Biopython code that builds the backbone (N, CA, C, O; Angstrom):
import numpy as np
from Bio.PDB.StructureBuilder import StructureBuilder

atoms = [
    (1, "UNK", "N", (34.733, 46.610, 20.870)),
    (1, "UNK", "CA", (35.973, 45.885, 21.679)),
    (1, "UNK", "C", (35.879, 44.529, 20.982)),
    (1, "UNK", "O", (34.919, 43.921, 20.509)),
    (2, "UNK", "N", (36.875, 44.315, 21.048)),
    (2, "UNK", "CA", (37.188, 42.992, 19.999)),
    (2, "UNK", "C", (37.009, 42.039, 20.900)),
    (2, "UNK", "O", (37.104, 42.432, 22.062)),
    (3, "UNK", "N", (36.607, 40.063, 20.628)),
    (3, "UNK", "CA", (36.377, 38.966, 21.588)),
    (3, "UNK", "C", (37.747, 38.388, 21.563)),
    (3, "UNK", "O", (37.695, 37.359, 20.890)),
    (4, "UNK", "N", (39.274, 38.662, 22.122)),
    (4, "UNK", "CA", (40.234, 38.600, 22.099)),
    (4, "UNK", "C", (40.587, 40.025, 23.239)),
    (4, "UNK", "O", (40.996, 39.690, 24.351)),
    (5, "UNK", "N", (40.507, 40.813, 23.099)),
    (5, "UNK", "CA", (40.287, 42.006, 23.933)),
    (5, "UNK", "C", (39.854, 41.182, 25.734)),
    (5, "UNK", "O", (40.424, 40.792, 26.754)),
    (6, "UNK", "N", (38.452, 41.314, 25.126)),
    (6, "UNK", "CA", (37.492, 40.819, 26.835)),
    (6, "UNK", "C", (38.143, 39.200, 26.544)),
    (6, "UNK", "O", (37.005, 38.896, 26.188)),
    (7, "UNK", "N", (38.626, 38.399, 26.439)),
    (7, "UNK", "CA", (39.170, 37.448, 26.709)),
    (7, "UNK", "C", (40.425, 37.459, 27.208)),
    (7, "UNK", "O", (40.944, 36.529, 27.825)),
    (8, "UNK", "N", (40.894, 38.448, 26.961)),
    (8, "UNK", "CA", (41.981, 38.811, 28.165)),
    (8, "UNK", "C", (41.235, 39.549, 29.117)),
    (8, "UNK", "O", (41.323, 38.936, 30.181)),
    (9, "UNK", "N", (40.999, 39.897, 29.163)),
    (9, "UNK", "CA", (40.289, 40.902, 30.735)),
    (9, "UNK", "C", (39.225, 40.033, 30.931)),
    (9, "UNK", "O", (38.161, 40.601, 30.683)),
    (10, "UNK", "N", (39.082, 38.785, 31.307)),
    (10, "UNK", "CA", (37.786, 37.872, 31.459)),
    (10, "UNK", "C", (39.178, 37.020, 32.089)),
    (10, "UNK", "O", (39.308, 36.649, 33.256)),
    (11, "UNK", "N", (39.990, 36.864, 31.162)),
    (11, "UNK", "CA", (41.903, 35.896, 31.863)),
    (11, "UNK", "C", (42.282, 36.835, 33.151)),
    (11, "UNK", "O", (42.748, 36.427, 34.215)),
    (12, "UNK", "N", (42.069, 37.761, 32.912)),
    (12, "UNK", "CA", (43.031, 39.231, 34.025)),
    (12, "UNK", "C", (42.315, 38.371, 35.530)),
    (12, "UNK", "O", (42.876, 37.756, 36.437)),
    (13, "UNK", "N", (40.245, 38.805, 35.156)),
    (13, "UNK", "CA", (39.993, 38.417, 36.654)),
    (13, "UNK", "C", (39.984, 37.339, 36.987)),
    (13, "UNK", "O", (40.236, 37.218, 38.186)),
    (14, "UNK", "N", (39.769, 36.277, 36.372)),
    (14, "UNK", "CA", (40.069, 34.693, 36.523)),
    (14, "UNK", "C", (41.454, 34.616, 37.807)),
    (14, "UNK", "O", (41.397, 34.606, 39.036)),
    (15, "UNK", "N", (42.167, 34.589, 37.223)),
    (15, "UNK", "CA", (43.430, 34.803, 37.325)),
    (15, "UNK", "C", (44.448, 35.244, 38.034)),
    (15, "UNK", "O", (45.429, 34.660, 38.494)),
    (16, "UNK", "N", (43.927, 36.906, 38.091)),
    (16, "UNK", "CA", (44.907, 37.949, 39.141)),
    (16, "UNK", "C", (43.520, 38.604, 40.146)),
    (16, "UNK", "O", (43.694, 38.378, 41.343)),
    (17, "UNK", "N", (42.385, 39.259, 39.861)),
    (17, "UNK", "CA", (41.650, 39.671, 40.106)),
    (17, "UNK", "C", (40.934, 39.336, 41.457)),
    (17, "UNK", "O", (40.896, 39.837, 42.580)),
    (18, "UNK", "N", (40.450, 38.386, 40.902)),
    (18, "UNK", "CA", (39.305, 37.746, 41.727)),
    (18, "UNK", "C", (39.775, 37.076, 42.609)),
    (18, "UNK", "O", (39.713, 37.353, 43.806)),
    (19, "UNK", "N", (40.631, 35.505, 41.817)),
    (19, "UNK", "CA", (41.849, 35.249, 43.269)),
    (19, "UNK", "C", (42.054, 36.111, 44.683)),
    (19, "UNK", "O", (41.503, 36.005, 45.779)),
    (20, "UNK", "N", (43.095, 37.015, 44.179)),
    (20, "UNK", "CA", (43.202, 37.967, 45.280)),
    (20, "UNK", "C", (43.071, 38.795, 46.160)),
    (20, "UNK", "O", (43.781, 39.407, 46.958)),
    (21, "UNK", "N", (41.109, 38.642, 45.634)),
    (21, "UNK", "CA", (40.244, 39.020, 46.308)),
    (21, "UNK", "C", (39.549, 38.107, 47.235)),
    (21, "UNK", "O", (39.302, 38.371, 48.412)),
    (22, "UNK", "N", (39.222, 36.912, 46.564)),
    (22, "UNK", "CA", (37.956, 35.775, 47.261)),
    (22, "UNK", "C", (38.567, 34.245, 47.186)),
    (22, "UNK", "O", (38.071, 33.169, 47.519)),
    (23, "UNK", "N", (39.988, 34.623, 46.547)),
    (23, "UNK", "CA", (40.488, 32.794, 47.232)),
    (23, "UNK", "C", (40.261, 32.418, 46.126)),
    (23, "UNK", "O", (39.553, 33.092, 45.378)),
    (24, "UNK", "N", (40.796, 31.263, 45.751)),
    (24, "UNK", "CA", (41.540, 29.441, 45.308)),
    (24, "UNK", "C", (40.048, 29.382, 44.491)),
    (24, "UNK", "O", (39.188, 29.077, 45.317)),
    (25, "UNK", "N", (39.128, 29.682, 42.370)),
    (25, "UNK", "CA", (38.272, 29.738, 42.359)),
    (25, "UNK", "C", (36.838, 28.246, 42.503)),
    (25, "UNK", "O", (35.608, 28.260, 42.452)),
    (26, "UNK", "N", (38.167, 26.859, 42.741)),
    (26, "UNK", "CA", (38.294, 26.046, 43.654)),
    (26, "UNK", "C", (36.912, 25.803, 44.701)),
    (26, "UNK", "O", (35.803, 25.286, 44.568)),
    (27, "UNK", "N", (37.581, 26.413, 45.681)),
    (27, "UNK", "CA", (37.056, 27.306, 47.095)),
    (27, "UNK", "C", (35.819, 28.138, 46.952)),
    (27, "UNK", "O", (34.745, 27.864, 47.488)),
    (28, "UNK", "N", (36.037, 29.109, 46.237)),
    (28, "UNK", "CA", (35.065, 29.876, 46.277)),
    (28, "UNK", "C", (33.630, 29.262, 45.645)),
    (28, "UNK", "O", (32.545, 29.211, 46.225)),
    (29, "UNK", "N", (33.827, 28.984, 44.804)),
    (29, "UNK", "CA", (31.947, 27.791, 43.788)),
    (29, "UNK", "C", (32.180, 26.766, 45.053)),
    (29, "UNK", "O", (31.104, 26.757, 45.651)),
    (30, "UNK", "N", (32.817, 26.172, 45.513)),
    (30, "UNK", "CA", (32.898, 24.768, 46.542)),
    (30, "UNK", "C", (31.910, 24.991, 47.640)),
    (30, "UNK", "O", (31.569, 24.072, 48.386)),
    (31, "UNK", "N", (31.405, 26.327, 47.751)),
    (31, "UNK", "CA", (31.607, 27.393, 49.288)),
    (31, "UNK", "C", (29.955, 27.688, 48.518)),
    (31, "UNK", "O", (28.947, 27.417, 49.171)),
    (32, "UNK", "N", (29.838, 28.289, 47.021)),
    (32, "UNK", "CA", (28.731, 28.989, 46.713)),
    (32, "UNK", "C", (27.721, 27.401, 46.827)),
    (32, "UNK", "O", (26.784, 27.268, 47.614)),
    (33, "UNK", "N", (28.129, 26.481, 45.988)),
    (33, "UNK", "CA", (27.823, 25.472, 45.970)),
    (33, "UNK", "C", (27.171, 24.982, 47.021)),
    (33, "UNK", "O", (26.014, 25.225, 46.679)),
    (34, "UNK", "N", (27.095, 24.449, 48.085)),
    (34, "UNK", "CA", (26.842, 23.957, 49.680)),
    (34, "UNK", "C", (26.223, 25.306, 49.910)),
    (34, "UNK", "O", (25.436, 24.896, 50.762)),
    (35, "UNK", "N", (25.989, 26.398, 49.844)),
    (35, "UNK", "CA", (24.930, 27.665, 50.367)),
    (35, "UNK", "C", (24.060, 27.415, 49.441)),
    (35, "UNK", "O", (23.020, 27.042, 49.984)),
    (36, "UNK", "N", (23.957, 27.437, 48.189)),
    (36, "UNK", "CA", (22.961, 27.100, 46.973)),
    (36, "UNK", "C", (21.885, 26.094, 47.425)),
    (36, "UNK", "O", (20.661, 26.170, 47.315)),
    (37, "UNK", "N", (23.077, 24.608, 48.252)),
    (37, "UNK", "CA", (22.493, 22.872, 47.934)),
    (37, "UNK", "C", (21.901, 23.747, 49.085)),
    (37, "UNK", "O", (20.798, 24.128, 48.696)),
    (38, "UNK", "N", (22.128, 24.162, 50.165)),
    (38, "UNK", "CA", (21.467, 24.215, 51.783)),
    (38, "UNK", "C", (19.698, 24.805, 51.040)),
    (38, "UNK", "O", (18.712, 24.068, 51.023)),
    (39, "UNK", "N", (19.710, 25.717, 50.705)),
    (39, "UNK", "CA", (19.022, 27.026, 50.495)),
    (39, "UNK", "C", (17.544, 25.982, 49.950)),
    (39, "UNK", "O", (16.386, 25.946, 50.366)),
    (40, "UNK", "N", (18.485, 24.989, 48.512)),
    (40, "UNK", "CA", (16.947, 25.215, 47.784)),
    (40, "UNK", "C", (16.837, 23.196, 47.914)),
    (40, "UNK", "O", (16.082, 22.488, 47.248)),
    (41, "UNK", "N", (17.669, 22.809, 48.786)),
    (41, "UNK", "CA", (17.708, 21.587, 49.091)),
    (41, "UNK", "C", (17.833, 20.342, 47.785)),
    (41, "UNK", "O", (17.299, 19.252, 47.584)),
    (42, "UNK", "N", (18.389, 20.810, 47.391)),
    (42, "UNK", "CA", (19.094, 19.960, 45.712)),
    (42, "UNK", "C", (20.430, 20.567, 45.360)),
    (42, "UNK", "O", (20.859, 21.717, 45.273)),
    (43, "UNK", "N", (21.136, 18.840, 45.118)),
    (43, "UNK", "CA", (22.465, 19.380, 45.240)),
    (43, "UNK", "C", (22.788, 19.577, 43.957)),
    (43, "UNK", "O", (22.567, 18.921, 42.939)),
    (44, "UNK", "N", (23.629, 21.092, 44.271)),
    (44, "UNK", "CA", (24.243, 22.279, 43.602)),
    (44, "UNK", "C", (25.722, 21.606, 43.367)),
    (44, "UNK", "O", (26.267, 20.817, 44.139)),
    (45, "UNK", "N", (26.253, 22.103, 42.113)),
    (45, "UNK", "CA", (27.611, 21.372, 41.734)),
    (45, "UNK", "C", (28.634, 22.925, 41.687)),
    (45, "UNK", "O", (28.195, 23.887, 41.057)),
    (46, "UNK", "N", (30.320, 23.035, 42.586)),
    (46, "UNK", "CA", (30.319, 24.235, 42.075)),
    (46, "UNK", "C", (30.403, 24.328, 40.305)),
    (46, "UNK", "O", (30.508, 25.444, 39.795)),
    (47, "UNK", "N", (30.366, 23.464, 39.696)),
    (47, "UNK", "CA", (30.607, 23.429, 38.415)),
    (47, "UNK", "C", (29.186, 23.980, 37.908)),
    (47, "UNK", "O", (28.993, 24.708, 36.935)),
    (48, "UNK", "N", (27.933, 23.288, 39.089)),
    (48, "UNK", "CA", (26.519, 24.299, 38.612)),
    (48, "UNK", "C", (26.501, 25.874, 39.038)),
    (48, "UNK", "O", (25.808, 26.759, 38.536)),
    (49, "UNK", "N", (27.287, 25.967, 39.915)),
    (49, "UNK", "CA", (26.841, 27.425, 40.492)),
    (49, "UNK", "C", (27.357, 27.961, 39.606)),
    (49, "UNK", "O", (26.558, 28.803, 39.193)),
    (50, "UNK", "N", (28.832, 27.996, 38.671)),
    (50, "UNK", "CA", (29.489, 28.795, 38.193)),
    (50, "UNK", "C", (28.988, 29.142, 36.476)),
    (50, "UNK", "O", (29.345, 30.154, 35.873)),
    (51, "UNK", "N", (27.822, 27.721, 35.716)),
    (51, "UNK", "CA", (26.986, 27.360, 34.732)),
    (51, "UNK", "C", (26.088, 29.023, 35.157)),
    (51, "UNK", "O", (26.092, 30.080, 34.526)),
    (52, "UNK", "N", (25.412, 28.668, 36.425)),
    (52, "UNK", "CA", (23.908, 29.526, 36.396)),
    (52, "UNK", "C", (24.520, 30.951, 36.978)),
    (52, "UNK", "O", (23.919, 32.010, 36.792)),
    (53, "UNK", "N", (25.843, 30.873, 37.743)),
    (53, "UNK", "CA", (26.052, 32.886, 37.388)),
    (53, "UNK", "C", (26.634, 33.330, 35.894)),
    (53, "UNK", "O", (26.888, 34.460, 35.477)),
    (54, "UNK", "N", (26.699, 32.636, 35.542)),
    (54, "UNK", "CA", (26.440, 33.239, 33.278)),
    (54, "UNK", "C", (25.574, 33.370, 32.985)),
    (54, "UNK", "O", (25.413, 34.256, 32.146)),
    (55, "UNK", "N", (24.075, 32.389, 33.575)),
    (55, "UNK", "CA", (23.140, 32.935, 33.236)),
    (55, "UNK", "C", (22.179, 34.504, 33.632)),
    (55, "UNK", "O", (21.308, 35.179, 33.084)),
    (56, "UNK", "N", (23.033, 34.535, 35.013)),
    (56, "UNK", "CA", (23.160, 35.718, 35.987)),
    (56, "UNK", "C", (23.750, 36.940, 34.508)),
    (56, "UNK", "O", (23.125, 37.760, 33.835)),
    (57, "UNK", "N", (25.123, 36.531, 34.514)),
    (57, "UNK", "CA", (25.125, 37.667, 33.356)),
    (57, "UNK", "C", (24.018, 37.625, 31.860)),
    (57, "UNK", "O", (23.633, 38.581, 31.186)),
    (58, "UNK", "N", (23.749, 36.295, 31.706)),
    (58, "UNK", "CA", (23.055, 36.113, 30.051)),
    (58, "UNK", "C", (21.872, 36.845, 30.251)),
    (58, "UNK", "O", (21.407, 37.354, 29.231)),
    (59, "UNK", "N", (21.016, 37.105, 31.740)),
    (59, "UNK", "CA", (19.944, 37.841, 31.802)),
    (59, "UNK", "C", (20.470, 39.633, 32.100)),
    (59, "UNK", "O", (19.903, 40.721, 32.209)),
    (60, "UNK", "N", (21.452, 39.264, 32.129)),
    (60, "UNK", "CA", (21.727, 40.995, 32.398)),
    (60, "UNK", "C", (21.663, 41.163, 30.998)),
    (60, "UNK", "O", (20.750, 41.802, 30.476)),
    (61, "UNK", "N", (22.356, 40.758, 30.508)),
    (61, "UNK", "CA", (22.817, 41.301, 29.213)),
    (61, "UNK", "C", (21.390, 41.476, 27.888)),
    (61, "UNK", "O", (21.303, 42.278, 26.958)),
    (62, "UNK", "N", (20.037, 39.898, 28.509)),
    (62, "UNK", "CA", (19.321, 40.716, 27.476)),
    (62, "UNK", "C", (18.243, 41.917, 27.642)),
    (62, "UNK", "O", (17.411, 42.259, 26.803)),
    (63, "UNK", "N", (18.475, 42.510, 29.015)),
    (63, "UNK", "CA", (18.524, 43.583, 29.508)),
    (63, "UNK", "C", (18.720, 44.850, 28.873)),
    (63, "UNK", "O", (17.961, 45.704, 28.417)),
    (64, "UNK", "N", (20.222, 44.695, 29.000)),
    (64, "UNK", "CA", (20.940, 45.493, 28.276)),
    (64, "UNK", "C", (22.602, 45.153, 28.604)),
    (64, "UNK", "O", (23.088, 44.907, 29.707)),
    (65, "UNK", "N", (23.353, 45.229, 27.190)),
    (65, "UNK", "CA", (24.456, 43.815, 26.441)),
    (65, "UNK", "C", (25.497, 45.623, 27.084)),
    (65, "UNK", "O", (25.278, 46.747, 26.632)),
    (66, "UNK", "N", (26.301, 45.340, 27.935)),
    (66, "UNK", "CA", (27.535, 45.498, 28.923)),
    (66, "UNK", "C", (28.518, 44.738, 28.363)),
    (66, "UNK", "O", (28.418, 43.787, 27.587)),
    (67, "UNK", "N", (29.848, 45.458, 29.021)),
    (67, "UNK", "CA", (31.419, 45.208, 28.423)),
    (67, "UNK", "C", (31.475, 43.730, 30.099)),
    (67, "UNK", "O", (31.851, 42.568, 30.256)),
    (68, "UNK", "N", (30.758, 44.974, 31.034)),
    (68, "UNK", "CA", (31.100, 44.120, 32.644)),
    (68, "UNK", "C", (30.804, 42.347, 31.759)),
    (68, "UNK", "O", (31.631, 41.492, 31.443)),
    (69, "UNK", "N", (29.182, 42.374, 31.587)),
    (69, "UNK", "CA", (28.338, 41.471, 31.933)),
    (69, "UNK", "C", (28.608, 40.508, 30.908)),
    (69, "UNK", "O", (28.101, 39.387, 30.903)),
    (70, "UNK", "N", (29.351, 40.909, 30.097)),
    (70, "UNK", "CA", (29.859, 39.971, 29.038)),
    (70, "UNK", "C", (31.913, 38.549, 29.204)),
    (70, "UNK", "O", (32.204, 37.403, 28.860)),
    (71, "UNK", "N", (32.659, 39.762, 29.938)),
    (71, "UNK", "CA", (33.253, 40.079, 30.917)),
    (71, "UNK", "C", (33.415, 38.483, 32.150)),
    (71, "UNK", "O", (34.034, 37.443, 32.374)),
    (72, "UNK", "N", (32.292, 39.401, 32.604)),
    (72, "UNK", "CA", (31.978, 38.181, 34.018)),
    (72, "UNK", "C", (32.111, 36.976, 33.150)),
    (72, "UNK", "O", (32.948, 36.081, 33.034)),
    (73, "UNK", "N", (31.077, 37.254, 32.632)),
    (73, "UNK", "CA", (30.170, 35.848, 31.761)),
    (73, "UNK", "C", (30.956, 34.858, 31.265)),
    (73, "UNK", "O", (30.798, 33.637, 31.285)),
    (74, "UNK", "N", (31.760, 35.487, 30.850)),
    (74, "UNK", "CA", (33.274, 34.460, 29.437)),
    (74, "UNK", "C", (34.179, 34.159, 30.837)),
    (74, "UNK", "O", (34.862, 33.156, 31.046)),
    (75, "UNK", "N", (34.030, 35.058, 31.532)),
    (75, "UNK", "CA", (35.370, 33.542, 32.888)),
    (75, "UNK", "C", (34.547, 33.342, 33.837)),
    (75, "UNK", "O", (35.369, 33.316, 34.753)),
    (76, "UNK", "N", (32.995, 33.087, 34.623)),
    (76, "UNK", "CA", (31.845, 32.278, 34.372)),
    (76, "UNK", "C", (31.795, 31.034, 33.824)),
    (76, "UNK", "O", (31.147, 30.103, 34.302)),
    (77, "UNK", "N", (32.556, 30.978, 32.689)),
    (77, "UNK", "CA", (32.238, 30.247, 31.605)),
    (77, "UNK", "C", (33.962, 29.219, 31.878)),
    (77, "UNK", "O", (34.074, 28.053, 32.257)),
    (78, "UNK", "N", (34.609, 29.804, 31.662)),
    (78, "UNK", "CA", (35.410, 29.262, 31.782)),
    (78, "UNK", "C", (36.123, 28.473, 33.053)),
    (78, "UNK", "O", (37.029, 27.640, 33.013)),
    (79, "UNK", "N", (35.379, 29.039, 34.249)),
    (79, "UNK", "CA", (36.140, 28.752, 35.468)),
    (79, "UNK", "C", (34.709, 27.388, 35.807)),
    (79, "UNK", "O", (34.701, 26.685, 36.818)),
    (80, "UNK", "N", (34.000, 27.341, 35.063)),
    (80, "UNK", "CA", (33.120, 26.144, 35.428)),
    (80, "UNK", "C", (33.527, 24.849, 34.191)),
    (80, "UNK", "O", (32.714, 24.142, 33.595)),
    (81, "UNK", "N", (34.841, 24.837, 34.077)),
    (81, "UNK", "CA", (35.835, 24.278, 33.003)),
    (81, "UNK", "C", (36.900, 23.966, 33.941)),
    (81, "UNK", "O", (37.707, 23.041, 34.038)),
    (82, "UNK", "N", (36.629, 25.135, 34.672)),
    (82, "UNK", "CA", (38.204, 24.963, 35.969)),
    (82, "UNK", "C", (37.463, 23.633, 36.730)),
    (82, "UNK", "O", (38.001, 22.595, 36.343)),
    (83, "UNK", "N", (36.642, 23.449, 37.468)),
    (83, "UNK", "CA", (36.270, 23.232, 38.576)),
    (83, "UNK", "C", (35.645, 21.803, 38.214)),
    (83, "UNK", "O", (35.695, 20.957, 39.107)),
    (84, "UNK", "N", (35.169, 21.517, 37.217)),
    (84, "UNK", "CA", (34.694, 20.305, 37.229)),
    (84, "UNK", "C", (35.667, 19.498, 37.927)),
    (84, "UNK", "O", (35.470, 18.293, 38.086)),
]
sb = StructureBuilder()
sb.init_structure("model")
sb.init_model(0)
sb.init_chain("A")
sb.init_seg("    ")
for serial, (resi, resn, name, xyz) in enumerate(atoms, 1):
    if name == "N":
        sb.init_residue(resn, " ", resi, " ")
    sb.init_atom(name, np.array(xyz, "f"), 0.0, 1.0, " ", f" {name:<3s}", serial, name[0])
structure = sb.get_structure()
């Protein structure tokens, strides 16, 4: 699969699929950041939450390369920029 095709899939996830399932990314990652902040007793920003979700996907890719983890990782990095 070409990188441009993977990025198109990531864009579809960000702009369509996930928003209809989970709402606007800004609100979703704000909620996630608050939960992680409370659990860790450290301030986590929505940007941090996106980066940490990207790191999860990188960890999975280190174990076993997959299109799904690559696509999701690209989407999370784009969302990190969006919620900053």
